C-alpha positions in Angstrom: 0.0 0.0 0.0 1.4 3.4 -1.0 1.9 6.2 1.4 -0.9 8.2 -0.3 -3.3 5.2 -0.1 -2.4 4.7 3.6 -3.2 8.4 4.2 -6.6 8.1 2.5 -7.4 4.9 4.4 -6.7 6.8 7.6 -9.1 9.5 6.5 -11.6 6.9 5.6 -11.6 5.6 9.2 -13.1 8.9 10.3 -16.0 8.1 8.1 -16.3 4.5 9.2 -16.4 4.8 13.0 -15.2 1.4 14.0 -16.8 -0.9 16.6 -14.3 -2.7 18.7 -14.6 -6.1 20.4 -13.2 -7.4 23.6 -10.6 -10.0 24.7 -10.5 -13.5 23.6 -8.5 -16.3 25.2 -7.5 -18.7 22.4 -10.3 -19.2 20.0 -13.0 -18.5 22.6 -14.6 -15.0 23.0 -16.5 -14.6 26.3 -17.1 -10.9 26.2 -17.4 -8.4 23.4 -16.1 -5.1 24.7 -17.3 -2.7 22.1 -15.6 0.6 21.8 -17.9 2.8 19.7 -18.4 6.4 19.0 -21.1 7.6 21.4 -22.9 10.0 19.0 -22.3 9.3 15.3 -25.1 7.9 13.3 -25.5 6.0 11.1 -22.6 4.0 12.6 -23.1 4.0 16.4 -24.5 6.0 19.3 -25.1 5.4 23.0 -28.7 4.4 22.3 -27.3 1.6 20.1 -29.1 2.8 17.1 -26.4 2.6 14.5 -25.6 -0.2 12.0 -22.3 -0.9 13.7 -24.2 -1.4 16.9 -26.5 -3.9 15.2 -23.5 -5.8 13.6 -21.8 -5.9 17.1 -24.9 -7.5 18.6 -25.1 -10.0 15.8 -21.4 -11.0 16.2 -21.8 -11.3 20.0 -24.8 -13.5 19.7 -23.1 -15.8 17.2 -20.0 -16.1 19.4 -22.1 -16.7 22.5 -20.4 -13.7 24.1 -21.7 -10.9 26.3 -21.6 -7.4 24.8 -20.4 -4.3 26.6 -19.5 -0.8 25.3 -16.6 1.5 25.8 -17.4 4.9 24.3 -14.6 6.6 22.4 -14.9 9.3 19.7 -13.5 8.0 16.4 -10.9 10.6 15.5 -7.1 10.6 14.8 -5.3 8.2 16.9 -8.1 5.7 17.1 -6.0 2.6 16.7 -3.3 3.9 19.0 -5.8 4.7 21.8 -7.9 1.6 21.6 -6.5 -1.5 19.8 -2.9 -0.8 20.4 -3.6 0.3 24.0 -5.2 -3.1 24.7 -8.5 -1.6 25.6 -10.3 -3.6 22.9 -9.4 -6.3 20.4 -11.3 -5.9 17.1 -12.2 -3.0 14.8 -15.4 -3.5 13.0 -15.5 -1.4 9.8 -12.0 -0.8 8.5 -10.6 -0.7 4.9 -9.5 -4.2 4.0 -5.9 -3.2 3.4 -5.5 -0.9 6.4 -1.9 -1.6 7.4 -1.9 -1.2 11.2 -4.2 -4.2 11.7 -4.7 -7.8 10.6 -7.9 -7.8 8.5 -10.7 -10.4 8.2 -12.3 -11.3 4.9 -14.3 -8.3 3.6 -18.0 -8.3 4.5 -19.1 -5.5 2.2 -17.9 -3.1 -0.4 -19.0 0.5 -0.7 -17.5 3.8 -1.8 -17.9 7.5 -2.3 -20.8 9.0 -4.3 -21.8 12.2 -6.0 -25.3 13.5 -5.1 -27.3 16.3 -6.6 -30.9 17.5 -7.0 -32.7 15.9 -9.9 -34.5 19.2 -10.7 -31.1 20.8 -11.6 -31.0 18.7 -14.8 -27.5 17.4 -14.2 -26.2 14.2 -15.9 -22.9 14.0 -14.1 -21.3 10.6 -14.4 -17.6 11.4 -14.1 -15.2 13.6 -12.2 -14.1 14.8 -15.5 -17.4 16.3 -16.4 -16.8 20.0 -17.6 -19.8 21.3 -15.6 -17.9 20.7 -12.3 -15.8 23.7 -13.1 -18.9 25.9 -13.1 -20.9 24.7 -10.1 -20.4 24.6 -6.4 -19.0 21.4 -5.0 -19.2 20.2 -1.4 -16.6 17.7 -0.2 -15.0 16.6 3.1 -11.3 17.7 3.3 -8.5 15.2 2.9 -10.8 12.4 1.6 -10.3 10.6 -1.7 -12.9 12.8 -3.6 -11.0 15.9 -2.4 -7.7 14.4 -3.6 -9.3 13.5 -6.9 -10.6 17.0 -7.4 -7.3 18.5 -6.5 -5.6 16.3 -9.1 -8.0 17.9 -11.7 -7.3 21.4 -10.4 -10.9 21.7 -9.2 -10.0 23.4 -5.9 -11.0 27.0 -6.6 -13.6 29.2 -5.2 -16.4 26.8 -6.3 -15.2 24.2 -3.8 -16.7 24.1 -0.3 -14.7 22.0 2.1 -16.1 20.4 5.3 -14.1 19.2 8.2 -14.2 15.6 9.4 -12.8 16.4 12.8 -15.0 17.1 15.7 -15.2 16.7 19.5 -17.5 14.6 21.6 -20.7 16.5 20.6 -22.7 15.9 17.4 -20.1 14.5 15.0 -23.0 13.2 12.8 -23.7 16.9 12.0 -20.3 17.1 10.4 -20.9 14.1 8.3 -24.4 15.2 7.3 -23.6 18.9 6.7 -22.8 18.6 2.9 -26.2 16.8 2.4 -28.0 19.5 4.4 -26.4 22.2 2.4 -27.2 20.3 -0.9 -30.9 20.1 0.1 -30.8 23.7 1.2 -29.3 24.9 -2.1 -26.0 26.1 -0.7 -24.1 23.8 -2.9 -24.9 22.2 -6.2 -23.3 18.7 -5.7 -21.9 16.8 -2.8 -19.2 14.2 -3.0 -19.4 12.2 0.1 -19.1 8.7 1.7 -21.9 6.4 0.5 -23.1 5.0 3.8 -23.5 8.5 5.2 -25.5 10.0 2.3 -27.5 6.8 2.0 -28.7 6.9 5.6 -29.6 10.6 5.7 -31.2 10.7 2.3 -33.3 7.6 3.2 -34.3 9.0 6.6 -35.1 12.5 5.1 -37.2 10.8 2.3 -35.2 12.9 -0.2 -36.3 11.2 -3.3 -35.5 14.4 -5.2 -31.8 13.6 -4.9 -29.9 11.4 -7.3 -26.9 9.5 -6.0 -24.2 8.1 -8.4 -21.2 6.0 -7.4 -18.0 8.0 -8.0 -15.6 6.4 -10.5 -11.8 6.8 -10.8 -8.9 5.0 -12.5 -6.1 6.2 -10.3 -5.1 3.3 -8.0 -3.5 5.9 -5.6 -6.8 7.5 -5.0 -9.3 4.7 -4.5 -13.0 5.7 -4.4 -14.4 2.3 -3.5 -13.3 0.1 -0.5 -13.8 -3.4 0.7 -14.7 -3.2 4.4 -13.3 -5.8 6.9 -12.9 -6.2 10.6 -9.4 -5.7 12.0 -7.5 -7.3 14.9 -3.9 -7.0 16.2 -1.6 -8.8 13.8 -0.8 -11.5 16.4 -4.5 -12.4 17.0 -4.8 -14.9 14.1 -7.2 -17.2 16.0 -9.6 -14.3 16.8 -9.6 -13.3 13.2 -10.4 -16.9 12.2 -13.4 -16.8 14.6 -14.6 -13.5 13.1 -14.2 -14.9 9.6 -16.5 -17.8 10.6 -19.1 -15.3 11.8 -18.9 -13.3 8.6 -19.5 -16.5 6.6 -22.4 -17.8 8.6 -24.1 -14.5 9.2 -23.5 -12.9 5.8 -27.2 -12.6 4.9 -28.1 -11.0 8.2 -25.2 -8.5 8.0 -26.2 -7.5 4.5 -29.8 -7.0 5.6 -28.6 -4.6 8.4 -26.6 -2.6 5.8 -29.5 -2.4 3.4 -31.9 -1.2 6.2 -29.6 1.7 6.8 -29.4 2.6 3.2 -25.7 1.7 2.7 -25.0 1.6 -1.1 -23.4 -1.8 -1.6 -21.0 -2.3 -4.5 -21.0 -5.8 -5.7 -17.9 -7.9 -6.1 -19.6 -9.3 -9.2 -20.8 -7.5 -12.3 -23.2 -4.9 -10.9 -23.8 -2.5 -8.1 -26.0 -4.1 -5.4 -28.5 -1.5 -4.3 -30.7 -1.2 -1.1 -33.4 -2.3 -2.1 -33.3 -3.9 -5.5 -36.6 -2.3 -6.4 -37.0 1.4 -5.9 -39.8 2.5 -3.6 -41.4 5.9 -3.3 -39.4 8.3 -1.2 -36.1 6.4 -1.5 -32.9 7.3 -3.3 -32.4 6.6 -6.9 -29.0 4.8 -7.3 -27.4 4.5 -10.7 -26.2 1.1 -11.8 -22.7 0.5 -13.3 -21.1 -2.5 -14.9 -18.0 -3.9 -13.1 -15.5 -2.3 -15.4 -16.9 1.1 -14.7 -16.3 0.8 -10.9 -13.3 2.2 -9.2 -10.6 -0.4 -8.7 -10.9 -2.4 -5.5 -8.1 -2.1 -3.0 -7.8 -5.9 -3.0 
């Protein structure tokens, strides 16, 4: 993994607040000590309403383990202050090739998207669309879309940058702000992490927004990621147990992700969408063939 990809993977962790699981002795896990962000939907919160909370519950049940939480905001230094500090043992929701950990098999694939109002008449299908030089773009700083825009010199006055860094209070507002501004007409398009936009658009019944998977051909700026769980590199037995859970509970995990509006990129020939049939008040997702998708970090 190149230095740039490692940097982008680190930024991605801020968008995938990880759930962390507790100690295992050998291959047995008696307690799942979950270290989760206390206030960051759609991933987790103290009321256990996020999809990471639901996946943690499913994993605990399958392992026959009790489930407890340690709340920690998912910012820079997450691995250092949790996994490396031996406060927890598993990260749920990390890029598959994230170097500081030993990853499980991927259990879903998703990516960044571009969203805009249908009534604007846009037909944007590429980061190279000339119209992007003329309209206002919202993007989180230091994310792959931001890097891809910079590579194309699209970082002028028409670019509105949002921070991913926050304190303990209301981090979900930082993630949702580009979508709020898009709906409010303050920006013309938003380039954001798919699970975030999927959740908020679904919950706001914003069927007037079109959401398109971002494409790119630069392997140093990946726009789609396979998502795994991560453990310390010495914890091979624990990883094996988690791989078993991911295999036996694959359908249930997928259902959780679909219920939260996570746009799922298939490892096969098409984009898997939540749900397959569009319903009134839900997002319209554009379908792409495999060769049109951003390269997997596999």
